[in-house]
N, C-alpha and C positions, 0 to 999 in steps of 0.2 A: 793796297789790293783788297777788294771786297770778296770775302769768302762767304758763300751762301750755302744753305742746305735746302734742298727743294725736292718736289715730286712732280712727275707728269701723270700721276695716277698709279704708278707702280712703286717699287722700292725707293726709299730716299736716296738721293745722290748729292754730291758736292759740286760746286761750280764757282767760277770767278765771274763776277758781275761787272760789266763794262758800262761806260756812259757817264755823263755829267749830271749831278743832282740839280734840280731846278730850285727856285726860290723857296719852295715848300718842302725841300729835302726829299723829293721823290724823283724817280726815274720814269721815263716813258715806257709804254708797253713794248716798244720795238728795241729797247736795250737788249744786249746779247748776254746770255749766260753760257759760258764755255764750260762744258762738263769736265770734271776731274776724275782721275783714276783712283778712287778711294778717298779716305779722310786725310786731307792735307796735313793735319796736325801730327799724323803718324807716318805717312808715306811721302810727305812733301807735295809740292804743287806740280802735278803731272797732268798736263792738259791732254785731252783726247781730241778727236776730230768732230765730236758731237757738239752741236750748239742748239740753243733754244731761244726764242723770244721770251723776254721776261713776262709778257702778258699771257704766255702759254703754259707757265709753270705756277705751282703754288709754293710759296716760300714757307719753310718750316722754321722752328727755333734753330738758329744757326749752330748751336752747340747743345748737347744734352750732358749736363755736368756729370762727370764720372762718379762723384761722391756727394757734392754739396754746393750750395750757394751760400756764401757768407755775406750777411748784411752788415752795414755800418750805420749805427743810429746817431742822430743829432750831429751830423757832420757839416751842416750849414747852420751858422749861428741864428739866422732869422727863422729857420724852421724850428729850432729848439725853443726859441722865444714864443712862437705862435702856439706851441703846445704847453707853454709855461714850464719848460724844463731848462736846467742849466747845461751849458756846454761841458762835456766830460773832459777830464784831464788827460785821458788817453782814449784811443778809439774804442767805441762801445760795440761789441760783437754780438750777433745773433745768427742763427742758422735757418735757412729755408730748405726743405727737402727737395731733391731733384724731381720729385713727382709734382711739384708746383709749377714746373716750367711748361709754358706753351709758346707757340710762335705767333708771328704777325697774322692778323686776321682771325685768329681763333678766339673763342668766347671766354670771357671771364665769368665764371658762374657765381651767382650771388647766394651764399649759403643761408640756410634757414636759421642758423645759430646767431646771426648778426643782424642789426638794424642800422649799422653805420659803416658801410663799405667805402673805402677811400683809395684814391690813386696816389702814387708817389713816383714821379718821373725821375730816373736816375741814370747816370753814366755807369756802365758795367765793364769790368776788367775781366778778360778771359785768360786764364793761366795756360801756359804752353808746355810745361814739363814738370816732373816730380821735383819738389823743392821743399826745403826746411831751413829755417834760420837764415833767410835771405837778407843781406845788408841792403839798406835803402838805396845805396849807390849802385847796386847790382839788379835793381828791380826790372829794368828793361830786358835783362837776360832771361827772365822767366815769364814775361808777358807775351802772349800770343797776339792779342789784339783787343779791340774795344767794340762794344755794341751798346744798345739801349735797353734799359730794363724798366719795368713797372713793379715796384715793391708794394703790391696790393695788400691792404691792411684792413682788418676788421677792427676799427678803432675802439668800439665799445668793449670788445673782448680784450684788447690790449690794456685798456684801463682796468678792467675787472680782474684779469689774470696776473697783471704786473709782468710776468714772463711773456716773451714775445712769440713762443712757439706756435700756439694755436692761432693767434690773431694774424699771423703771417704765413702759416704753413698749409692752408687748404690747397687742394688741387686747383690749378689754374691761377694761383696767386703770384706767379712770376713770369709774365710775358717777357720774351727776349727777342730782339731782332732789329732791323730786318736781315742784317748780315754782320759779319765781323770785319772791321777795318784793321788791317795788319800793319799799315805803313805810318802809324803815328807813335809818338813817344810821350811819356808823362809831361814833359815840358810844354807840349802843345796845349794841354789842358790847364797847366799852371799859368800859362800866359793869358788864358781866358777864352772859354768857348761857351756860347749861349746854349741854355737848356730850357725848353719851353714845353708846357703841357696845355692842351686845349680839351675842354669837355663840351661836347655838342657844339663845337665851333667857337666857344668862348675861351679866351686866354685866361688860364688860372695860375700857372707858374711861369715866371719869367726870371730865371736865375742864370748864374754864370759859374763855371767851374773854378774860376780864380778865387771864389769865395769858400772853397772847401776848407774846413778847419784843419784837417789832416790830409796832406796831399797823397797822390797815388803811391810814390815810393815808400812813404811812411806806412801806409796801409798794408802794402805787400810785406814789408818787414815785420810789422806788428802781427798780422794774421799768421805768417809763417813761423813766428816765434812760439805760437801756441799749438799749431797743428800742421801736419804735412799737407801740402797742396798738390793735387794731382792734375794731369792734363785735362782741360775742359772744365775745371772748377771755375766758378764765377765769384767775383767780389763786387757787390753793389756798393757804390761809394757814398750813398746818402742822397737826400732830396732837398731841393731848395724850399723856401716858404711858398705857401699857396695851396697846400694839400686840401682836399675837400671830398665830400661825399659823391658817390656815383649811384645811379638808380638803374633798374632793369630797363634796357633799351638805349641807354646812353652809349655814346662812342667816345673813347678817349684816345687822343693822339699825342705822342711825345716825340719831340724833334730835338736833335742835338746837331749843331752845325758841323758839317763834314761827315756825319755818320748816317744821316737819313731820318726817316720817320717811322715810328712803331705805332700801329693802329690796332685797337681791339674794341670789341663791343661787349657790354654787360648783358648777360641773359640770366634767367632764373635757373636755379640748380636742378 
């Protein structure tokens, strides 16, 4: 089930998006969005009689993390190698503030503090309930679903600061969307799902989730052993090789098979 958050020009609503994704991971404008009675993460999936054409709504970030976005660094060996880093012995955690989250079609703003703004296409895990110390075998019990993320990074600030907070924490540095897919489990991604990123139509990242160093259950277990996870919190699972710079005016598209395509454009701050 695809759970979207959208607006028709008024207050945000939630809906179930129907239709079959095309070869580009997109839906036609005449796909139907069935409006739900409230946030399904809290009240369940309660359909109303109201429907909209997808082309008549504006999709928003499908979730606004209640407290945090947890990033996982160097979780693809090839990406660690391209930055001349070692693969860590355990998941490498960092935080992005929830104020960094934007939705599909919204602008990534290029801050004046950086001269090297880069994309990082990622699979994102959305947590569905309060949890702590979750065993890896029970990860599916606390996962609400999956979406696509872009862990936007000011690479020069990452190098100079060493810590990741500033380089990954600016407003607009965490695009999420286009919706949350709730009917998949971690084994789907362990079996292998393609993750691709295009910049101005040129393929830059061509990875597969089977290459995750630490799989999704391991990540959920590790993160929840450190901090309590709340409904709507997001775990970004890491990026494949091929990251690179974006310039003002560039459009970046991230596609994950079965999840769709997340598109954002870079603008000046």
